[in-house]
C-alpha positions as a printed NumPy array, in Angstrom:
array([[  1.997,  22.945,  30.572],
       [  2.94 ,  19.844,  32.539],
       [  1.182,  16.554,  33.001],
       [ -2.024,  15.248,  31.492],
       [ -5.26 ,  14.783,  33.437],
       [ -6.561,  11.229,  33.602],
       [ -9.979,  10.288,  32.289],
       [-12.42 ,   8.617,  34.646],
       [-11.915,   4.857,  34.59 ],
       [ -8.613,   5.158,  32.701],
       [ -6.074,   6.559,  35.163],
       [ -2.949,   5.371,  33.343],
       [ -1.941,   6.496,  29.837],
       [ -5.358,   8.02 ,  28.997],
       [ -4.287,   9.205,  25.536],
       [ -3.258,   5.667,  24.513],
       [ -5.631,   3.155,  22.96 ],
       [ -5.849,  -0.254,  24.557],
       [ -3.41 ,  -2.511,  22.744],
       [ -0.031,  -4.193,  22.864],
       [  1.988,  -0.962,  23.095],
       [  0.027,   0.419,  26.034],
       [  0.112,  -2.942,  27.814],
       [  3.871,  -3.215,  27.292],
       [  4.485,   0.157,  28.955],
       [  2.204,  -0.559,  31.9  ],
       [  3.604,  -4.062,  32.362],
       [  7.19 ,  -2.812,  32.395],
       [  6.443,  -0.099,  34.951],
       [  4.571,  -2.55 ,  37.165],
       [  7.394,  -5.104,  37.073],
       [ 10.257,  -2.752,  37.865],
       [  8.414,  -0.93 ,  40.669],
       [  6.911,  -3.917,  42.527],
       [  8.966,  -4.837,  45.574],
       [  9.684,  -8.556,  45.557],
       [  9.253,  -8.942,  41.808],
       [ 12.297, -10.489,  40.063],
       [ 12.498,  -7.405,  37.79 ],
       [ 12.312,  -4.862,  40.623],
       [ 14.636,  -1.871,  40.136],
       [ 15.613,   0.416,  42.999],
       [ 14.345,   4.005,  42.629],
       [ 17.87 ,   5.385,  42.25 ],
       [ 18.313,   3.345,  39.063],
       [ 14.951,   4.206,  37.506],
       [ 16.205,   6.432,  34.716],
       [ 14.346,   6.887,  31.42 ],
       [ 15.689,   8.776,  28.394],
       [ 13.666,  10.358,  25.598],
       [ 14.628,  11.705,  22.221],
       [ 12.891,  15.048,  21.596],
       [ 12.194,  15.736,  17.907],
       [  9.582,  13.31 ,  16.622],
       [  9.368,  11.563,  19.999],
       [  8.049,  14.282,  22.292],
       [  6.922,  16.881,  19.74 ],
       [  6.339,  17.23 ,  15.998],
       [  9.426,  17.398,  13.792],
       [  8.168,  16.936,  10.228],
       [  8.944,  18.17 ,   7.601],
       [ 11.517,  20.31 ,   9.444],
       [ 12.65 ,  20.066,  13.067],
       [ 11.567,  23.023,  15.173],
       [ 15.123,  24.205,  15.722],
       [ 15.667,  24.211,  11.954],
       [ 12.707,  26.595,  11.642],
       [ 14.365,  28.803,  14.247],
       [ 17.561,  28.8  ,  12.175],
       [ 15.702,  29.797,   9.001],
       [ 13.832,  32.604,  10.739],
       [ 17.061,  33.907,  12.241],
       [ 18.766,  33.914,   8.815],
       [ 15.982,  36.12 ,   7.47 ],
       [ 16.193,  38.39 ,  10.509],
       [ 19.969,  38.769,  10.181],
       [ 20.033,  39.098,   6.376],
       [ 19.912,  42.942,   6.31 ],
       [ 23.186,  42.993,   8.251],
       [ 24.731,  40.429,   5.891],
       [ 23.947,  41.473,   2.282],
       [ 26.566,  39.033,   0.962],
       [ 24.273,  36.141,   1.917],
       [ 22.137,  36.846,  -1.164],
       [ 24.969,  35.392,  -3.242],
       [ 26.382,  32.765,  -0.867],
       [ 25.127,  29.23 ,  -0.325],
       [ 23.566,  27.918,   1.806],
       [ 22.26 ,  31.333,   2.874],
       [ 21.03 ,  32.081,  -0.659],
       [ 18.801,  28.982,  -0.603],
       [ 17.288,  30.04 ,   2.713],
       [ 16.562,  33.584,   1.58 ],
       [ 14.982,  32.295,  -1.634],
       [ 12.846,  29.744,   0.2  ],
       [ 14.53 ,  26.839,  -1.568],
       [ 13.562,  24.146,   0.939],
       [ 14.829,  21.328,  -1.31 ],
       [ 18.18 ,  23.041,  -1.579],
       [ 18.367,  23.498,   2.171],
       [ 17.504,  19.878,   2.908],
       [ 20.021,  18.595,   0.357],
       [ 22.84 ,  20.677,   1.788],
       [ 25.701,  18.759,   3.316],
       [ 26.57 ,  18.818,   7.001],
       [ 29.209,  21.493,   6.443],
       [ 26.669,  23.868,   4.897],
       [ 24.088,  23.13 ,   7.568],
       [ 26.732,  23.829,  10.203],
       [ 27.318,  27.25 ,   8.623],
       [ 23.651,  28.095,   9.076],
       [ 23.664,  26.967,  12.688],
       [ 26.83 ,  28.809,  13.614],
       [ 25.658,  32.002,  11.926],
       [ 22.518,  31.992,  14.064],
       [ 23.651,  30.352,  17.319],
       [ 27.148,  31.743,  17.99 ],
       [ 28.749,  35.11 ,  18.7  ],
       [ 26.574,  35.882,  21.726],
       [ 26.35 ,  34.996,  25.383],
       [ 24.329,  32.075,  26.681],
       [ 21.838,  34.499,  28.244],
       [ 21.419,  36.387,  24.967],
       [ 20.833,  33.155,  23.07 ],
       [ 18.285,  31.912,  25.602],
       [ 16.395,  35.195,  25.328],
       [ 16.277,  34.886,  21.526],
       [ 14.893,  31.359,  21.748],
       [ 12.281,  32.251,  24.359],
       [ 11.06 ,  35.228,  22.329],
       [ 10.865,  33.131,  19.163],
       [  9.176,  30.082,  20.621],
       [  6.556,  32.238,  22.323],
       [  5.189,  33.305,  18.931],
       [  6.453,  30.937,  16.194],
       [  3.731,  28.742,  14.702],
       [  3.802,  25.522,  12.746],
       [  2.851,  26.217,   9.089],
       [  0.524,  23.225,   8.768],
       [ -1.332,  23.333,  12.059],
       [ -1.126,  27.057,  12.749],
       [ -0.333,  26.345,  16.401],
       [  2.612,  27.207,  18.604],
       [  5.297,  24.551,  18.45 ],
       [  4.955,  24.073,  22.201],
       [  1.299,  23.135,  21.588],
       [  2.375,  20.361,  19.217],
       [  3.775,  18.094,  21.882],
       [  2.494,  14.532,  21.843],
       [ -0.12 ,  14.036,  24.522],
       [  0.483,  10.255,  24.693],
       [  4.147,  10.884,  25.455],
       [  3.221,  13.402,  28.149],
       [  1.2  ,  10.52 ,  29.609],
       [  4.303,   8.328,  29.613],
       [  6.422,  11.009,  31.272],
       [  3.769,  11.508,  33.96 ],
       [  3.4  ,   7.767,  34.556],
       [  7.123,   7.227,  34.922],
       [  7.637,  10.148,  37.275],
       [  4.675,   9.012,  39.393],
       [  6.534,   5.712,  39.778],
       [  9.868,   7.102,  40.89 ],
       [ 11.601,   7.546,  37.517],
       [ 13.831,  10.443,  36.593],
       [ 13.187,  11.462,  32.988],
       [ 15.853,  12.919,  30.696],
       [ 15.854,  14.336,  27.171],
       [ 18.681,  13.01 ,  24.988],
       [ 18.452,  14.704,  21.603],
       [ 20.428,  15.741,  18.558],
       [ 18.891,  19.178,  19.063],
       [ 20.78 ,  21.963,  20.746],
       [ 21.071,  21.552,  24.493],
       [ 20.643,  25.263,  25.249],
       [ 17.791,  25.557,  22.747],
       [ 15.788,  22.803,  24.492],
       [ 16.59 ,  23.956,  28.002],
       [ 14.62 ,  27.161,  27.474],
       [ 11.285,  25.301,  27.349],
       [ 11.813,  21.718,  28.587],
       [ 10.62 ,  22.293,  32.14 ],
       [  7.492,  24.236,  31.217],
       [  6.503,  21.938,  28.349],
       [  7.613,  18.496,  29.558],
       [  8.281,  18.922,  33.266],
       [ 11.936,  18.075,  32.587],
       [ 14.317,  20.528,  34.301],
       [ 17.244,  21.945,  32.317],
       [ 19.817,  19.861,  34.193],
       [ 18.083,  16.747,  32.808],
       [ 18.441,  17.836,  29.174],
       [ 21.276,  16.425,  27.054],
       [ 21.87 ,  17.627,  23.506],
       [ 24.258,  18.886,  20.875],
       [ 26.494,  21.689,  22.112],
       [ 28.857,  24.272,  20.701],
       [ 32.041,  25.529,  22.332],
       [ 31.336,  27.947,  25.178],
       [ 34.043,  30.151,  26.675],
       [ 34.167,  32.054,  29.956],
       [ 34.882,  35.766,  29.489],
       [ 34.732,  38.926,  31.584],
       [ 33.264,  41.972,  29.832],
       [ 33.263,  45.321,  31.619],
       [ 33.712,  43.48 ,  34.881],
       [ 30.782,  41.125,  34.226],
       [ 31.496,  37.371,  33.907],
       [ 29.732,  35.794,  30.947],
       [ 29.66 ,  32.603,  28.902],
       [ 30.298,  33.275,  25.208],
       [ 29.047,  30.896,  22.521],
       [ 31.642,  30.341,  19.793],
       [ 31.234,  29.125,  16.202],
       [ 32.681,  25.682,  16.843],
       [ 30.964,  22.355,  17.483],
       [ 31.666,  20.843,  20.89 ],
       [ 29.615,  17.612,  20.777],
       [ 27.079,  16.162,  18.33 ],
       [ 24.541,  14.218,  20.373],
       [ 23.12 ,  11.824,  17.806],
       [ 23.397,   8.138,  16.888],
       [ 26.403,   6.572,  18.653],
       [ 26.96 ,   9.855,  20.459],
       [ 23.822,   9.411,  22.553],
       [ 25.062,   6.557,  24.781],
       [ 28.36 ,   8.415,  25.203],
       [ 26.536,  11.568,  26.295],
       [ 24.229,   9.659,  28.646],
       [ 27.217,   8.11 ,  30.376],
       [ 28.987,  11.47 ,  30.644],
       [ 25.98 ,  13.447,  31.916],
       [ 23.994,  10.935,  33.972],
       [ 26.536,   8.351,  35.086],
       [ 23.876,   5.643,  35.258],
       [ 22.691,   3.325,  32.529],
       [ 18.982,   4.018,  31.939],
       [ 16.458,   1.216,  32.095],
       [ 14.083,   2.719,  29.498],
       [ 14.615,   4.571,  26.221],
       [ 12.145,   6.174,  23.823],
       [ 12.885,   7.355,  20.267],
       [ 11.459,   7.574,  16.774],
       [ 14.286,   7.232,  14.268],
       [ 17.431,   5.296,  13.469],
       [ 19.305,   8.156,  15.095],
       [ 18.011,   6.683,  18.35 ],
       [ 18.996,   3.097,  17.518],
       [ 22.288,   3.088,  19.429],
       [ 20.606,   4.606,  22.479],
       [ 17.894,   1.945,  22.567],
       [ 20.427,  -0.793,  21.803],
       [ 22.66 ,   0.255,  24.697],
       [ 19.83 ,   0.695,  27.166],
       [ 18.073,  -2.584,  26.383],
       [ 21.272,  -4.638,  26.459],
       [ 21.827,  -3.847,  30.141],
       [ 21.644,  -6.683,  32.679],
       [ 18.195,  -6.928,  34.193],
       [ 14.871,  -5.549,  33.024],
       [ 14.755,  -2.801,  30.396],
       [ 12.368,  -1.223,  27.911],
       [ 12.71 ,   0.313,  24.454],
       [ 10.021,   2.045,  22.393],
       [ 10.035,   3.631,  18.942],
       [  7.256,   5.968,  17.818],
       [  6.218,   5.106,  14.249],
       [  4.745,   8.085,  12.413],
       [  2.134,   6.484,  10.178],
       [ -0.856,   8.845,  10.493],
       [ -0.921,  11.345,   7.634],
       [ -4.397,  12.518,   8.621],
       [ -3.796,  13.593,  12.193],
       [ -0.068,  14.262,  11.919],
       [  2.409,  12.903,   9.337],
       [  3.405,   9.586,   7.784],
       [  7.135,   9.045,   7.317],
       [  9.715,   6.377,   8.031],
       [ 12.212,   4.773,   5.619],
       [ 12.584,   7.744,   3.246],
       [ 12.565,  10.52 ,   5.83 ],
       [ 16.18 ,  11.651,   5.592],
       [ 17.37 ,  12.854,   9.004],
       [ 14.265,  11.319,  10.647],
       [ 14.631,   7.977,   8.843],
       [ 13.203,   4.941,  10.626],
       [ 14.26 ,   1.776,   8.828],
       [ 16.661,  -0.323,  10.879],
       [ 14.503,   0.212,  13.938],
       [ 11.436,  -1.12 ,  12.139],
       [ 13.35 ,  -4.131,  10.865],
       [ 15.26 ,  -5.066,  14.   ],
       [ 13.288,  -3.515,  16.83 ],
       [ 10.651,  -6.247,  17.326],
       [ 13.318,  -8.959,  17.358],
       [ 15.152,  -7.033,  20.058],
       [ 11.992,  -6.843,  22.162],
       [ 11.349,  -3.181,  21.461],
       [  7.82 ,  -1.816,  21.272],
       [  6.86 ,  -0.115,  17.993],
       [  4.105,   2.359,  18.82 ],
       [  1.893,   3.308,  15.871],
       [  0.596,   6.875,  15.947],
       [ -2.384,   5.772,  13.861],
       [ -3.367,   2.726,  15.871],
       [ -1.97 ,   3.226,  19.382],
       [ -2.656,   6.898,  20.079],
       [ -6.194,   7.968,  20.918],
       [ -5.208,  11.604,  20.449],
       [ -2.018,  13.15 ,  19.089],
       [ -1.829,  16.709,  20.406],
       [ -3.351,  18.285,  23.524],
       [ -6.693,  20.023,  22.948]])
């Protein structure tokens, strides 16, 4: 599933309602792609970065990768009977969502390592592909890959049609997202940046493999995002899109570049069609961005007021 068809008479951003947010996006793209305009940016420098969870697809009340972790704990539990008495595994097996969400980073890391490490990269990718092909969101009853935001697919399509390269820069696992990013977003795996664990080259029975180990390599969130962008892309983007304070540093860095730039935060304020959450949302908290974003020239896009539709039909 790539791209979004345009409606007759509304060729650009068809899933967006007419308003300040839509106009800001279209104006920025027009300025940086018009030869002779003072804000013109050469195609080589037209780089746009997007957070994934909550920016490109639904993340509330649990990110999709967290649901994968929980399902894998249940699947692996018969081989690990001690988990019935050990936290945080005990909370998962008992369905104690509050206990899971209140767990510290060390406990959450235990869950991730127990489900993401000790296998090759190919084995892990196969697990993710099998899971994401059938796993459904509990509220909407739809595949997670169906719960991408159609308005953001519009933005991706618009930017690429105007010579931009689009990248994912997310706190989610890099190898988790790479299994579906091209099919779902049209973003190839080499343009996905995310959190990674240590991977080691090994030769087993004469076959070279990459083995995933139970050790964090890089956490791609908050201040880590600009660092990762610089390391992976080597160019400072001119546009950044996020939805939480975890994206603040990324937008701050991108929009402080010399020359024209653009920053947008998706504000989830539509409990009817999706979810409403911001300042009290824990990992997905959006507070500083709401307070400081407008003064920094960032666009705050309201799901309720700016999006004509939320998910593809």
